[in-house]
N, C-alpha and C positions, 0 to 999 in steps of 0.2 A: 835871330832871324829865321825866318821861315823857308823851309824847300818848297820847290815846285814854282809858281808863278807869284806866289804871296810876297809883298814887299813890306818891309818895317823899316822905318827910317830911309827909305829910298834903297833898300838892298833886299835880295834873296838870300838864303843862307850859303849857297855856291859863289853869289857874289862879294859876300863876306869873306868867304875864305881865299878867295881870288884876290882881294883887297888886302889882306894880312900877308899873304905871300909876296904881292907886288912890294908890299912896305919893307919886308924881309928881304928880299933882293936887291932894292935899293940902298938899304943899310949894310949890304953885304953878309947877310945872315940866311942866304936862300939855301944853304945845306943843312940848317937846324931843322930838328923835328918840330913839328906843331903838335900841341895837346890842346884838346878842349877841354877846360876845367869844369866849366858847368854849361851843361843846356839841358833844355826841358820845353815841354810844349804843354799849353793849357787843355784841361779833358772838359771844360764847360764854358761857355760864351762868357768873356771875361772883358771888361772894359780897359783899356789901355790908353787913359788920358785923352778921351775922344775918338778914338779908334777901337772899335770892338774885335777882339780876336774871337772868331767864331768856333770855339773848340767843341769836341765831343768826345767820347771814349774813341770811337773809331778813327776819328781824325787825327788823334794823339798818337795812336799807333802806327797809322801811315806817316805821318811826319818825322816819326821816330824812324821808321825804318828808311824813309827817303834820306833822313838827315844822315845817319849813319853810313848809309851807301854811298852818299857824296863825299862825306868826309874821308872814308877810307879809299875811295876812288881818286880822291885829291892828293893821297899821301899822309894824311894826319895819323900819326901814331897811335894816339889815345883819344878816348872821348869819355867823360864822366857825365853823368846825368845826374841833374840837381837835387831831386828829392825822391827817396824812396817810397814814403807816405804821404798824402794829403796833412795841411796843417792849416790852421785860421790865420790867413795871410791875404790881403787884398789882391794882389796879382797872381802870386806864385803858388797859392794855397793849393791849387788843383793840379800841379803838375807832376803829383804822385804816379808812381808805377801800379800803387794798390791805394784803396782808399784809406781814410781814418780808421778805419776797422780792420785793416788788413787783407780786406778780399780783394785780390789781383785783378786788374784791368786787361784788355787786349793790348796795351802796352807792354805788359808785364812780360807777355809770351813774346812779342817782337824784339824786347830788349833780350832776352833768354838765347836767342837765336844768335845776336852777334855777340853774347859774353862766352860763346863755347870756343 
């Protein structure tokens, strides 16, 4: 799910966090920590089964920053990025913080700000 006003499957990133929190409350688990064990955003325009996620290096860094800020503001305890380096894979392959030759992207620097 994307931050800002971008929707995927009808939800934004913040909307998805709210949905998970609401489900936890309904089940009496609202006091438990939330961990996001896989998140990432494409760094190139990528087809998502009829929807194009219009990624770029700069958008990936901005989305990462917004998503991590929203998660921590929401009380998420931990957030794990999906890929360190790009790989040959249809959708997820451009989600690396560095390219396939280990050259860092703007998202690498954004990630480092949250890792401190």
